N, C-alpha and C positions, 0 to 999 in steps of 0.2 A: 500267656495270659495268667497262668497260675501265680507267677512271681508278682505280677501287678496286683492281683487280688490279695495276696499275702501282705504286701507292703501297704496297700490301701487300708486293710483291716487294722494293721498296727497303728496307722495314723488316726483312723476313726476311733479306735479304742482309747487313744491317748488324748482325745478331745481336739484333734487337729482337723484341718481342711484339706480336701482333695480337689483336684481339677480333673474332670473325667468326661469321656464321650458317653452320650446317652442315645436313646432312640430318637431324639430330636436334636437339640443343639448341645454344645459343650456346657457342662454344668459345674458349679462350685458345690461341693457337698460336705456334709458332716453328719454326725449321729443326730438324728431327729428327736432323740429323747434327752439330749443334753442341752440345758439352757446356756451353759457357758460356751459350748461349741457353736450354737446358733447365734449367740451374741457376736462372736468373731466374724461371722459372715455379714451380719448387719453392718458392723464397723468397716469391714473391707469394702463393701459395696456402697457405703455411705447412704444407706437406706433407712428410712424411718421404721422404727420397730413395730408400728401398728399395721404395717403392710405385710401380711403373712406370706409364706413361701410354700412351694410345692414340695411334697415328699413322695418318694418312690417306694413301692413295694414290689416284690418279685412274684407275688401270687395273690389273686383275688381271695383266696382262702384265708388270708391274714387280715382282711378288712375289718372283721368283727373285733379284732384286737385293738383297733385304733379309732373305731367309730361305734358309738353306743347303739345305734339302730340304723342299719344300712337300708335305705329305701328300696323297695322292690324294683323300681325303674332302673336302679343302678345295675342290678344283675342282668337285666335285659340289654342295657347299653353295652356292658362289658362283653357280652356274648356276641353282639352284632357288629362291633366296630373292627376294622382292620387297619386303622391308622391310630397314631398316638392320641389318647384322650385323657384329659385330666378332669376328674369329677370333684366338685366341692361338696363335701358332705357336712350335714349338721352334726353337732355334738361330738367333737373329737375327744379322745381319751388316750391316756398312756403315752403322751407326747410332751416334749418341752413346751411350757406355757407360751413361750415367745415365738413358737412356730405356728401357733393356733391364732386364727383371726379373732378380733374383738367380739364377734358374735358367736364364738365357740366353734366355728366351722374349720374344716381342714381340706386343703386341696391335695388329692392323691392321684397318682398315675401308676397303673400296673405296667411295668416295663416288659418289653419283649427283646430288648437288646442283650445279646449273649454275655457281655462283660457285666452289665448292670445286674442282670438276673443272678448270675453266679456270685457276684460280690454281695448282694443283699442277702441271698440265701446263706452264704457262709458267715456273714456278719451277724445275722439273726435279728436284725432290727431295721426299721426304715431309715433311709438317708434323705437328707435335704437335696433338692435339685433346683438351683436357681441359676439364671443365666450368668455367664462369666464376664460381667461388665460392671462398671460403676453405674449406679442408678441414674436414670435419665439419659444415658447414652445408648446407642443401638447395640443390641445383643450380637455377638460375633456369630457368623454363620458357619465358619470353619476355624480350626485351631489357629491358623496363622493370623487371624483377625483379633485374637485375644491380646489385650493390652499388657505390655511388660509390667505395668503397675499392679495388675492383678496377679500375674505369675509370680512376682517376687515375694508375695506374702503367703503363697500357698505352701502347705507342708509337703505335699506330694503331687506331682503332675504325672498322670497315667501316660505311659509311653505306648499307647495304642491309637491307631487312626489319626495320628497327627498330620499325616500327609494327605489325608482325604480331601478332595476338592469339591465333592458333591455338596451343593448347598441344601440344607434342610431347614425346616421351619419349626417354630414352637408348636406344642400340642394344641388341639382344640380344648376349650374349657367350657364345661357345663356345670351350673350350680343347681343342686337338688335341694328341695325342702322336704320335711317329714310328711307333709300333706300330699305329696306326689307331684307338686308343681315343679317346674324347672325353668331355667333361664340360660340362654346361650351367652357366655361372657366373651369368648373369642372363637371365631370360626376357623 
């Protein structure tokens, strides 16, 4: 795993894209603070740039670095969930502008996946996590379902868990507002 972390960090630092296993589905990732790197993912996925992406952090302790004011409800949710949860927070900061939604919000998941946690901790910055598919097509549930069109444009494909056949699903998504209100986006 250490070799894969080292290689992934080299690619991320150079503005490249990685294809990697997460606590949910396989993701395409890049440095979430680099507009140029984020643009590469939008082009690869043929995704409109006003549709923001999820970013991953290795620890809830880092939320305040990327969200101006973390709503109290978020801390309660993060302590109580045992399945992958993405929370959309208002007022993102210190991120590439093209990874932030038009309303200034950002979708963040705190990962518990050993590779992702170690990678993000070593990289020292959040990474993008978007499904490994062309926009509009079904997200791959396992590595073997990832289109060769995606793979050929990736700078590094992580060589872990490629033979896993256990189907996983995307994370739940909840959107929080500064006034304490929330809305379930995806169950």
